[in-house]
N, C-alpha and C positions, 0 to 999 in steps of 0.2 A: 735315175740317180734326183733323188732327195732333195729342196731346198737346203740342206744340210745337208746333204753329201758332197765333196769334190773330186778330179777327178783328180788324180798328181800323174806328174809322167814322168816315166821309166826308162826310157830311152831321150840319145838326141842325137841323131844320125843324121844329116845328109842325108845321106841309101833309107829308098824305103823301108819299113816295119809293117808285117801285116802275120796275117795266120794267130795268133795268143793265142796258147794249149796249155788250162796250166795243170799240175804235176798234182797227179791225186794226193798227195800228201796235202798241199797245200803251200808248199811253202819256197815254190820255182816258178816261175812263164818259158816257157819256150814258143819263142818266136820269130816269122821270116825273117833274113836280114837282105836286099837285094838292090845291088848298082849297079852301074850299066854292062855290067858281063856276066856276073853265075845272081844263084841266093843259096844259102846258107839255112841253118838253125841252128842259134844262140838258145842258151837255160840262162836266166835274169833268176837268183835268189829273193824272196822277199824283202827280206830281216838286214841285207846288207849283205856284200862283195861284190866283184864284180861280171862283169854280162862276160862267156864262155864260147865260145866255136865249137857246139858238138857235133854240126855233120856238114862238111865241106860239100856243096852240092846243090842240097836238098830242101823240099820246099814240104808246106801244111804238115808239122808236127802233130805228134800221136800218141799221146801216153796208152802206154796200157793204165788196166784197173790195177794192178797192181805193182807198176809201177818201176818194171823190171823193163819192160819195152818201149821202144820208139818205134812207130810207120812215119815213112816220110816217103812221102814221091820225088822223081826227080825228074823236075822235067826234061830234059834235052840234053846232050842225042839220044834218040832213042829211049821217051820215056816207060817211065815203068813204079812202078812200085813199092817199095821196098823195104823192112824191121832188121833191126841192130838190136841187141841185147845195150841196156843203160850204166853199165859198168867196167865195157869198155872206154868209158865217153872218160872226155877231162872233169876229174874231181869239180867244184863248185865253191 
């Protein structure tokens, strides 16, 4: 960041938040929220709107270049990687 730029806080939760990933169209950020029991993937519209959980029990979101799919990692039990169609996720 240059001296003229500043960071803007986008979330305000007690849970840990990590692994930000921009949507291909630049309108949303996907991120992982982790509390003492689980990790979930959320989406946040940059130009307003509320945070919404789009993947329960997932982490490390990576949207496809066309924005139709989201790859993620399910930490446990039995760690696995997966991909899901974003069309089936809650709307923003």
